[in-house]
N, C-alpha and C positions, 0 to 999 in steps of 0.2 A: 610225593617222591618222583613219580613217573613224569609229572609236569616239569620238575626241576631237571631231570635227566634229558628230557626232550629239548629244553632250552639250551643246555650245555652242548648237546649234539648239534643243534642249529648254529650255535656260535662257532663251534669247531669247524664245521663245514664252511661257514661263511668266511672264516679267517683263512682257510686254505684256498678258497676261491680267489680272495683278494691277493693273497701271496702270489698265486700264479699270474694274475693280471699285471702285477707290478714288477715282477722279476724278468726284465727283458734281456739281461745278460745271463743270469743263472740258468734261465730256461733254455739257453742255447749251448751250454757246455755239458760235459760229462757229470751227471749227478749220481755219483756212486754210493747210493744208500746201500749199506752192507748189513745184512740181517745178523751178522756176528754181534752187533751192538744190541740186538733185540733179545738175546738169549738171557735166561734167568740165571744161568750158571756158566762158568768158564769164560768170563768176560775177557776180551782181547786187550783191554787197556785203552789208552787214549790215542794210540798211533795205529794207523792202517797203512800197510805197505802195498803199493801198486806196482806190479812188474812192468818193466820197460822192454821193448823188443831187443833181442840179441843182435849183435853186429859181427860180421865175419869178413875176413880178407880172402881174396882170390889168389890161388897159386898159379903162376904162369911160367916159372923158371924151369920146371922139369915135370916128368910124368910121375915122379915119386909122391906118395901120399904124405901130406903134411897136416895131420889132424890138429885141430885147434881146441883149446880149453873152452868150456862154457863159462862165460863171464856175465852172469845175469846181474842186472842192476835194478834198483827200485827207487821210486819216489815215495816219500813218507808224508801222509796227510795226518796232521795232528788235530784231534778233536779238542781244541783249546778254547773255543769261544762260545759262551752261552749268553745270548742276547734276549731281552724280554721287554715287554711293555706292561705296565701295571695301571690299573684303574679301579674305581669303586662306583657302585650304583646304590641308589635308594630302591626300596621295594616298588615304588611307583614307576621308576624308570624301567625296571625289569618287566613291567606289564606291556611295554611297547611291542609292536610287531617286530619280527626279525628285520624287515626292511628299514624301519625307523631306527632300530637298535644299531644296525649296520651303518646307516647314514651318519648317526650322531656319535658313535663310539668306536665300533669295530673298524670301519674303513679308515678313519684318520690314524688309529693306533697301528693297524697293520701296515699302512703306508709308511709310517715312520720306521717301523721295525725292518721291513724289507728293504727300504731305501738305505738304511745304515748297513745292513748285511751286504747288499749288492755293491754299495760304494766301497766297502772294505775289500771285497773279493776282487772286483774289476781293477781297482787301483793297485792292489797287492800283486796280482798276476801280471799286470802291465809292466810293472817295474822289473819283473823277471825276464822280460822279452828283450833279446839283444838285436834282433833284426829291426832296422828302422828304415823307412822310406820317406821321401819328401825332403823339403828344404826348410831348416829352422828359420822362422821369421816370415815365411811366405805362406799365405793361406792356401789350404788344400783346394784344388780345382780353381785356382786363380785364373780368371779369364777363360774358364772352360777347359783348362789343361788338366787332364786326368792321369798324367805320368806317374804321380805318387801312388795312385791306386793300382796301376798296371805293374809298377815295380814291386809293390807289396805282394800282389798275387804271384808274381814270378818267384819271389823269395820263398813263399810257402810251397809253391810247386817244386822248387829245387830242394826243399827240405823233405820232399816225398810225401807230403800230406795228401790223403785221398781227396778227390775232387768234390765229393758230396759233403753236406753238412758243414758248410763254411758260412761265417757271418762277419759283419762289419758293424762296429759301434762308433758313432760320432755324436758329439754334442750338437745342440740346436744351431749354434753359430756356424759350425763347420757344415752341418747338413744344409743350412740355408745357402751357404756359398756354393755347394755342389748343385743344389736344385736350381739356383738361379743361373749358374754358369754352364750347366749341362742338362738342360730341361729334357732333352731327348731320352735321357736314361729312365725317366719316370713318367707315368701316365696318370691322367686325372681319374675322377670318379672313385672306383673301388679302392685303388691304391691310396689315394689321398685320404679317404675315409679311414682306412686301416691305419694310416700314419698318425692321425689325430687320436684314434681310439687306443691303439696298441703300441705306438712308437715304431711300427714297421713301415718302411717306405717302399720297398720293392727289392728286386733282385737284379744285380748287375755284376759283371766280371766274376761270375761264378760264386757270388756271396749274397746272402740276405742282408739288407741294409737296415739298421735300427738307429733310432734317435735315443740318446741316453745322456742325461745331464750329470751322471755320476762318473763319467769317464775322467781319467787322470789329467791334471794339469801339472806338468813336471818342472821343478825349479832346478836348474843346473848348479852344481857345486861351484864355489868360488875358486877352487883350485884349477878349474879348466883354463883359466888365463895363463897361469904360470907353467902349465904343462906344454903350452904352445911356444914357450920361449926356449932358446938354445941353452940357457944357463940351468934350466931345471927340467930337462926332457929326456935324460938318459934313463933307460929302463932295462931290467933284466927279466928273465922268464921265471924267476922264483925258484931256481934250483937246477935247471938244465936237464931235467929227468925225462923230458919228452911227454910228460903227463903232469900238468900243474893247474891249479886253480887260483894262483896268486900272481900278482905283478908287483915288482918293487921299483919305486920311483927313486930318483937321485935326491929328492928332498921331500919334506912332509907336505902332503897335499890334502886339502879339504874337498872331498868328493861326496856326492850324494848317492844313496842307493837309487839305481835307475839311470845314472849317467852312462852314456854309451860313447865309446871311442874306437878309433882304428889305428893301426900301425902301418907304416908305408911299405913294408916288405912282406906282410903277412896277408895272404889271400885266402878266401873261402874256397873249399874244394867240395866236389860232389860226394855225397855220403857213400856212394857205392863204387863209382869209377875212380875216385880220388883225384880227378882232373880239376884244374883251376876253373872256377866259375866266372873269372874275369873281374871280380871286384874284391875289395878289401874285406876281410872278416871283421865283423863288428863284435865288440865285447861289452858287456854290461857290468857295472859295479854292483855287487849283490848286497853290500852293507855300507852304511855311512862310514867314511874313513877320514881321519885327520892325521895319519902317519905316513910312513914311507912304504907301507905295503897295503895293497887292496885285494880283496877277494873278487874274483870275476867269474863270469859265465859267458860262453861255454868253457868248460875245462879244455885246456890246450892239449891236443894230441897231434904230433907231426909224423907219426908212423903207425903201422898196424891197422887192425880192423876198425878202430875208432878214429883214425886220422880225420881231422877236420880242417887242417890248414896246410897251405903249401906256399911256395914262392911264385913269383910272376911267371916263371916258365912251366909251372905245374909240378916241379919236383918237390919232394918232401922238405918242409922247412926244418931248420936246425936252430939250436939255441942262439946262434949269431944273428939270426933274423929278428930276434927280440931284443937284442942288446944295443944300447946307445942310439936309440931311435926316438923321434919326436912323436908323441901321441897326439892325435887330433880328436878333441871331444866335440860331439855334435851339439851345437848351440853355444851361445855366449855365456860366460861365467855369470852366475847369480840371476840369469834371466829365466822367466817362466814361459813355457810353451804349451799350447793346447796339443793334446794327443788324440789319436784315434787308434782303433785296434781291429785288425783283420785276423781271423783265426779259424782253425778247424775245431769242431766240437771236442775232440779228444786232446787238444792242446792243454786243457785245464780240467780239473776235477773239483766238484763241490760235493761234500759229503755231510750228511746229517745223521744223527743217531737218536734213538728213542730215549727220551728222558723218562725216569721212573714214575709210575703211578703210585702215589703214597698210600699206605695202608689205611689211613684215616680220612682219605679224601674221596668221598662218594660222588663228588661233582668234579671229577678230574678225568679228562679224556685225551687220547692221542689220535692223530690221523696221519697216515703216511700215504702220499700220493706222488707219483712220478719222481721218486727220489728225494722228496722233501718230507721231513717229519716235524710236526708241530704238536705242542701240548698246551691245552687250555685247562686252567685250574681255577675253580671258584671256592670261596670259603666265607663264612659269615663273620662279621666283626660285631660281637655282642656288646662291646663297650660303646661303640658309636652308632649302633643300630643301622648297619649298612652291609652290603655285600662286596667283597673284594674279588678281583679277578686279575689273573696274569696270563699272558701268552708268551711261551718260551720256545726258542729254537737253539739246539746245540749243533754246532757245525765246525767244519774245517775245510780247507781248500789247498790246492797245490798246482804248480805248473808241471805237467807231465812230459810234454814234448814241446819245448820252446821253439824248435825249428818249424813247427806247424803254426806259428803265429808271427805277425809282423806289426810293429807300431808304425803309425804315420804321424810325423811331426808337422805342425802347421804354424799358424801365426802366433806371435807373442801374446800372452794373456794380458788383458787390460788390468 
């Protein structure tokens, strides 16, 4: 019995080690493991609410006090995804040393598991981000031009993200363009070694740069073409309330979750001063749409503490600024573009929860480390004379602070 427990402990530890090595994106965002999920009683259910910072308006019109209501908002992380890899061994195979067992079974199994988890997380949150820098169809760092990266950094700064704990994820094609076009950013020897071992290339423009093949390639919806024509470009603000998360088109449009567009009179404003930032506010479509109405982010506020848009002169926008205007979608209809992602750690959260240890499972263990919880479970198969094993992770993720992140759009995908 003790030998069996020792083996399962070794496998659990080795699985966690490999998970940490493979998770180049998850390891750089908020991993909000919550011990509420570990309690034996009083479970909180599948949803975890994470509080967002309050916003306030400054009174300048008089000396009289103008107390504001507390309007706390939350983002909900739903623990809805349980991924696992399953395998079986013969008794002879289990006599292998942990190094051999890892090389032949655990390493490839965990690589597939973490790759799938990380791909779903990074692609999911990237589609939530409405800030976009770069030019669709033009490779990032083309001819050594780093304007897209400096623009992304500026947008995150203007979103008031802290300067520490920032990262940038690019795929190997884009990283190759950057390294070849701007060699001075990166140095040989230790950084090159770390790049090949861990996917980490170096630090530039206030962010740690990582190479990640799981980054999103986004295909623009076919409706982008008709939105650019005069006959099908009139839009309204979805109610004129000064607080809306919908856009109504004059015709039915096929848009993809993750499509980003701008409106000619609607400018981004500083979160605190409410002054125009000098560029058009970008909006992202938050769900696939084939009708006359689309849900968007950020939610539109043209007044009050949460105001996030204004007109060209810096005055508060009104419903008229959203009406009868032509929307410009970033990228060409039905075209696919490589994306990169620059972000602060707390722009996104990845949450795992403890899966239960079954009463009849004496070879079942959990390990929680740095906000990631894994369960390894072994059981015998008496019918086929073999040992079964599964490695499970229960997780959820959410975009907490979209202004603290910026997508970079590059060349069209082959």
